[in-house]
C-alpha positions as protocol buffer text, in pm:
chain_id: "A"
residue {
  index: 1
  type: SER
  ca { x: -1796 y: 332 z: -1615 }
}
residue {
  index: 2
  type: ALA
  ca { x: -1575 y: 302 z: -1309 }
}
residue {
  index: 3
  type: MET
  ca { x: -1319 y: 100 z: -1509 }
}
residue {
  index: 4
  type: GLN
  ca { x: -1309 y: 350 z: -1795 }
}
residue {
  index: 5
  type: ASN
  ca { x: -1257 y: 637 z: -1551 }
}
residue {
  index: 6
  type: ALA
  ca { x: -1006 y: 454 z: -1330 }
}
residue {
  index: 7
  type: GLY
  ca { x: -712 y: 673 z: -1438 }
}
residue {
  index: 8
  type: ARG
  ca { x: -901 y: 995 z: -1373 }
}
residue {
  index: 9
  type: THR
  ca { x: -1037 y: 863 z: -1044 }
}
residue {
  index: 10
  type: ALA
  ca { x: -680 y: 795 z: -930 }
}
residue {
  index: 11
  type: ASP
  ca { x: -619 y: 1171 z: -909 }
}
residue {
  index: 12
  type: LYS
  ca { x: -923 y: 1210 z: -683 }
}
residue {
  index: 13
  type: VAL
  ca { x: -820 y: 912 z: -467 }
}
residue {
  index: 14
  type: ARG
  ca { x: -486 y: 1077 z: -391 }
}
residue {
  index: 15
  type: THR
  ca { x: -667 y: 1369 z: -221 }
}
residue {
  index: 16
  type: ILE
  ca { x: -903 y: 1169 z: 4 }
}
residue {
  index: 17
  type: LYS
  ca { x: -856 y: 1254 z: 372 }
}
residue {
  index: 18
  type: LYS
  ca { x: -1136 y: 1041 z: 521 }
}
residue {
  index: 19
  type: VAL
  ca { x: -1332 y: 733 z: 409 }
}
residue {
  index: 20
  type: PRO
  ca { x: -1657 y: 716 z: 610 }
}
residue {
  index: 21
  type: SER
  ca { x: -1783 y: 404 z: 431 }
}
residue {
  index: 22
  type: VAL
  ca { x: -1687 y: 148 z: 170 }
}
residue {
  index: 23
  type: GLY
  ca { x: -1926 y: -46 z: -51 }
}
residue {
  index: 24
  type: ILE
  ca { x: -1799 y: -346 z: -245 }
}
residue {
  index: 25
  type: LEU
  ca { x: -1941 y: -475 z: -570 }
}
residue {
  index: 26
  type: SER
  ca { x: -1801 y: -799 z: -707 }
}
residue {
  index: 27
  type: LEU
  ca { x: -1809 y: -808 z: -1085 }
}
residue {
  index: 28
  type: ARG
  ca { x: -1812 y: -1188 z: -1065 }
}
residue {
  index: 29
  type: VAL
  ca { x: -2173 y: -1184 z: -942 }
}
residue {
  index: 30
  type: PRO
  ca { x: -2410 y: -1199 z: -1240 }
}
residue {
  index: 31
  type: MET
  ca { x: -2581 y: -867 z: -1290 }
}
residue {
  index: 32
  type: MET
  ca { x: -2958 y: -860 z: -1303 }
}
residue {
  index: 33
  type: PHE
  ca { x: -3153 y: -779 z: -1615 }
}
residue {
  index: 34
  type: GLY
  ca { x: -2906 y: -924 z: -1866 }
}
residue {
  index: 35
  type: GLY
  ca { x: -2605 y: -723 z: -1752 }
}
residue {
  index: 36
  type: THR
  ca { x: -2242 y: -765 z: -1847 }
}
residue {
  index: 37
  type: SER
  ca { x: -2086 y: -1108 z: -1791 }
}
residue {
  index: 38
  type: TYR
  ca { x: -1769 y: -1169 z: -1590 }
}
residue {
  index: 39
  type: PRO
  ca { x: -1559 y: -1256 z: -1901 }
}
residue {
  index: 40
  type: GLU
  ca { x: -1674 y: -929 z: -2059 }
}
residue {
  index: 41
  type: TYR
  ca { x: -1561 y: -740 z: -1747 }
}
residue {
  index: 42
  type: GLN
  ca { x: -1222 y: -914 z: -1767 }
}
residue {
  index: 43
  type: THR
  ca { x: -1185 y: -808 z: -2132 }
}
residue {
  index: 44
  type: PHE
  ca { x: -1291 y: -454 z: -2046 }
}
residue {
  index: 45
  type: ALA
  ca { x: -1040 y: -445 z: -1760 }
}
residue {
  index: 46
  type: SER
  ca { x: -757 y: -556 z: -1987 }
}
residue {
  index: 47
  type: ARG
  ca { x: -844 y: -275 z: -2231 }
}
residue {
  index: 48
  type: ASN
  ca { x: -827 y: -26 z: -1943 }
}
residue {
  index: 49
  type: ALA
  ca { x: -525 y: -180 z: -1771 }
}
residue {
  index: 50
  type: ALA
  ca { x: -318 y: 140 z: -1761 }
}
residue {
  index: 51
  type: GLY
  ca { x: -590 y: 340 z: -1585 }
}
residue {
  index: 52
  type: ILE
  ca { x: -670 y: 57 z: -1345 }
}
residue {
  index: 53
  type: SER
  ca { x: -300 y: 23 z: -1261 }
}
residue {
  index: 54
  type: LYS
  ca { x: -282 y: 398 z: -1192 }
}
residue {
  index: 55
  type: LEU
  ca { x: -587 y: 370 z: -966 }
}
residue {
  index: 56
  type: ARG
  ca { x: -439 y: 79 z: -774 }
}
residue {
  index: 57
  type: ARG
  ca { x: -115 y: 273 z: -719 }
}
residue {
  index: 58
  type: ALA
  ca { x: -314 y: 571 z: -589 }
}
residue {
  index: 59
  type: LEU
  ca { x: -517 y: 351 z: -351 }
}
residue {
  index: 60
  type: SER
  ca { x: -194 y: 199 z: -218 }
}
residue {
  index: 61
  type: ALA
  ca { x: -14 y: 533 z: -187 }
}
residue {
  index: 62
  type: ASN
  ca { x: -289 y: 706 z: 13 }
}
residue {
  index: 63
  type: PRO
  ca { x: -272 y: 577 z: 373 }
}
residue {
  index: 64
  type: VAL
  ca { x: -642 y: 651 z: 430 }
}
residue {
  index: 65
  type: THR
  ca { x: -766 y: 447 z: 133 }
}
residue {
  index: 66
  type: ARG
  ca { x: -506 y: 175 z: 191 }
}
residue {
  index: 67
  type: GLN
  ca { x: -630 y: 133 z: 549 }
}
residue {
  index: 68
  type: ALA
  ca { x: -998 y: 140 z: 443 }
}
residue {
  index: 69
  type: LEU
  ca { x: -935 y: -144 z: 197 }
}
residue {
  index: 70
  type: ALA
  ca { x: -723 y: -344 z: 443 }
}
residue {
  index: 71
  type: LYS
  ca { x: -990 y: -312 z: 713 }
}
residue {
  index: 72
  type: ARG
  ca { x: -1233 y: -487 z: 480 }
}
residue {
  index: 73
  type: GLY
  ca { x: -981 y: -743 z: 354 }
}
residue {
  index: 74
  type: ILE
  ca { x: -980 y: -610 z: -2 }
}
residue {
  index: 75
  type: PRO
  ca { x: -647 y: -660 z: -181 }
}
residue {
  index: 76
  type: VAL
  ca { x: -566 y: -363 z: -403 }
}
residue {
  index: 77
  type: GLY
  ca { x: -478 y: -606 z: -682 }
}
residue {
  index: 78
  type: ILE
  ca { x: -842 y: -701 z: -741 }
}
residue {
  index: 79
  type: VAL
  ca { x: -978 y: -345 z: -759 }
}
residue {
  index: 80
  type: ALA
  ca { x: -1104 y: -268 z: -1109 }
}
residue {
  index: 81
  type: GLY
  ca { x: -1277 y: 62 z: -1043 }
}
residue {
  index: 82
  type: VAL
  ca { x: -1387 y: 306 z: -775 }
}
residue {
  index: 83
  type: ARG
  ca { x: -1658 y: 566 z: -741 }
}
residue {
  index: 84
  type: VAL
  ca { x: -1581 y: 838 z: -488 }
}
residue {
  index: 85
  type: SER
  ca { x: -1872 y: 1025 z: -329 }
}
residue {
  index: 86
  type: SER
  ca { x: -1852 y: 1387 z: -224 }
}
residue {
  index: 87
  type: ASN
  ca { x: -1790 y: 1288 z: 142 }
}
residue {
  index: 88
  type: GLY
  ca { x: -1510 y: 1044 z: 54 }
}
residue {
  index: 89
  type: SER
  ca { x: -1714 y: 725 z: 70 }
}
residue {
  index: 90
  type: LEU
  ca { x: -1597 y: 463 z: -178 }
}
residue {
  index: 91
  type: ARG
  ca { x: -1780 y: 214 z: -395 }
}
residue {
  index: 92
  type: ILE
  ca { x: -1520 y: -44 z: -494 }
}
residue {
  index: 93
  type: TYR
  ca { x: -1566 y: -264 z: -801 }
}
residue {
  index: 94
  type: VAL
  ca { x: -1360 y: -581 z: -774 }
}
residue {
  index: 95
  type: LEU
  ca { x: -1261 y: -853 z: -1020 }
}
residue {
  index: 96
  type: ASP
  ca { x: -1207 y: -1134 z: -773 }
}
């Protein structure tokens, strides 16, 4: 999952030079088909806190990703995971 891989994704985030698009997925919204609940996501995030913290630092340190998040009004502090596509597009998972 994006939360489990947050620490590894941080290394990739540091190298992003361009973010053509950003998709945002709130983990507060109930997932269809009996998906994971918000409290379960919170528990999962606390178990992966070190990796998520590393990811947040990488997003803040890279001016390109920092600007992409700011443009969309996404505080780095609510990011729980990111998927990076081959062209640099981001899918951001937020615990808001």
